[in-house]
Kinemage of the C-alpha trace (Angstrom):
@kinemage 1
@onewidth
@group {chain A} dominant
@subgroup {mainchain}
@vectorlist {calphas} color= white
{ca met a 1} P -2.878 -12.029 6.044
{ca asn a 2} L -2.675 -11.987 9.816
{ca phe a 3} L -0.308 -9.525 11.446
{ca asn a 4} L 1.410 -10.042 14.793
{ca gly a 5} L 2.219 -7.127 17.058
{ca gly a 6} L 5.827 -5.936 17.230
{ca thr a 7} L 6.816 -7.722 14.017
{ca val a 8} L 8.600 -6.366 10.937
{ca tyr a 9} L 6.925 -6.949 7.548
{ca his a 10} L 8.012 -6.307 3.982
{ca ile a 11} L 4.909 -5.400 1.980
{ca tyr a 12} L 5.144 -5.018 -1.759
{ca asn a 13} L 3.056 -5.095 -4.886
{ca arg a 14} L 3.499 -4.279 -8.534
{ca gly a 15} L 1.262 -3.266 -11.377
{ca asn a 16} L -0.570 -6.069 -13.153
{ca asn a 17} L 1.493 -7.113 -16.199
{ca ser a 18} L 4.166 -4.746 -14.816
{ca gln a 19} L 2.031 -1.777 -15.846
{ca gln a 20} L 2.727 1.643 -14.428
{ca ile a 21} L 0.830 2.612 -11.281
{ca phe a 22} L 2.401 6.017 -10.585
{ca phe a 23} L 2.284 8.489 -13.474
{ca asn a 24} L 3.369 11.757 -11.867
{ca asn a 25} L 4.546 13.273 -8.582
{ca asp a 26} L 0.971 13.850 -7.432
{ca asn a 27} L 0.303 10.091 -7.634
{ca tyr a 28} L 3.285 9.370 -5.353
{ca leu a 29} L 2.245 12.056 -2.863
{ca phe a 30} L -1.360 10.847 -2.861
{ca phe a 31} L -0.239 7.285 -2.097
{ca leu a 32} L 1.993 8.479 0.759
{ca arg a 33} L -0.878 10.501 2.257
{ca lys a 34} L -3.119 7.420 2.097
{ca leu a 35} L -0.451 5.299 3.777
{ca lys a 36} L -0.147 7.867 6.552
{ca lys a 37} L -3.900 7.893 7.119
{ca glu a 38} L -4.636 4.173 6.697
{ca leu a 39} L -1.509 2.434 8.046
{ca leu a 40} L 0.272 4.602 10.592
{ca pro a 41} L -2.357 4.137 13.324
{ca phe a 42} L -1.377 0.432 13.324
{ca cys a 43} L 2.335 0.403 12.484
{ca asn a 44} L 5.505 2.400 12.038
{ca leu a 45} L 6.814 2.843 8.521
{ca leu a 46} L 10.528 2.025 8.641
{ca cys a 47} L 11.235 2.709 4.975
{ca tyr a 48} L 9.573 2.696 1.598
{ca cys a 49} L 10.421 2.656 -2.070
{ca leu a 50} L 7.915 3.804 -4.688
{ca met a 51} L 8.740 3.105 -8.316
{ca pro a 52} L 6.636 3.707 -11.428
{ca asn a 53} L 5.285 0.139 -11.559
{ca his a 54} L 5.622 -1.137 -7.977
{ca phe a 55} L 6.203 -0.271 -4.339
{ca his a 56} L 7.906 -1.694 -1.248
{ca leu a 57} L 7.076 -0.897 2.377
{ca met a 58} L 8.965 -2.025 5.468
{ca ile a 59} L 6.752 -1.717 8.535
{ca val a 60} L 6.791 -2.791 12.150
{ca thr a 61} L 3.389 -3.390 13.696
{ca asn a 62} L 2.395 -1.722 16.949
{ca glu a 63} L 2.893 -4.197 19.746
{ca his a 64} L -0.077 -3.085 21.817
{ca asn a 65} L -2.607 -2.670 19.031
{ca asn a 66} L -5.326 -5.301 19.304
{ca asp a 67} L -6.963 -4.571 15.949
{ca leu a 68} L -4.236 -5.395 13.423
{ca asn a 69} L -6.848 -6.689 10.964
{ca leu a 70} L -7.505 -3.016 10.234
{ca leu a 71} L -3.910 -2.788 8.985
{ca asn a 72} L -4.786 -5.263 6.233
{ca lys a 73} L -7.867 -3.192 5.391
{ca gly a 74} L -5.720 -0.045 5.246
{ca ile a 75} L -3.272 -1.631 2.814
{ca arg a 76} L -6.094 -2.725 0.499
{ca ser a 77} L -7.733 0.703 0.785
{ca ser a 78} L -4.521 2.534 -0.122
{ca thr a 79} L -3.952 0.479 -3.254
{ca lys a 80} L -7.608 0.543 -4.327
{ca ile a 81} L -7.873 4.304 -3.952
{ca leu a 82} L -4.659 4.781 -5.923
{ca tyr a 83} L -6.290 2.948 -8.813
{ca thr a 84} L -9.569 4.864 -8.714
{ca ser a 85} L -7.820 8.224 -8.383
{ca asn a 86} L -5.384 7.627 -11.199
{ca lys a 87} L -6.972 9.099 -14.323
{ca gln a 88} L -3.948 8.234 -16.473
{ca ser a 89} L -4.612 4.504 -16.234
{ca thr a 90} L -6.316 3.110 -19.318
{ca ser a 91} L -6.540 -0.428 -17.983
{ca glu a 92} L -9.943 -1.888 -17.340
{ca asn a 93} L -8.438 -4.797 -15.412
{ca arg a 94} L -7.122 -4.694 -11.895
{ca val a 95} L -4.031 -2.578 -11.398
{ca phe a 96} L -2.116 -4.822 -8.987
{ca val a 97} L -0.919 -8.390 -9.462
{ca ser a 98} L -2.652 -9.654 -6.333
{ca thr a 99} L -4.365 -8.427 -3.220
{ca thr a 100} L -3.220 -8.857 0.362
{ca asn a 101} L -5.355 -11.468 2.103
């Protein structure tokens, strides 16, 4: 996905087969810390909603940031790390329905 500067985006994903992706409060906090580290250099987080089997983010990209492709990398990194850090998951398949391209 290509991002344009100064544009609002609704980013969302859910667990594959609607499976749970957040199992406890630590999982939610970990995901929020990753978002802060990986996304906030490239955008402002307007609002978010984290539910046990999916999440929604509303962001606005930084208008003067020339490297918005790193935003896409940050989104993928945040979701991938959530999966690898989540010891409660017993799935051997991917956690999310699809990846952001």
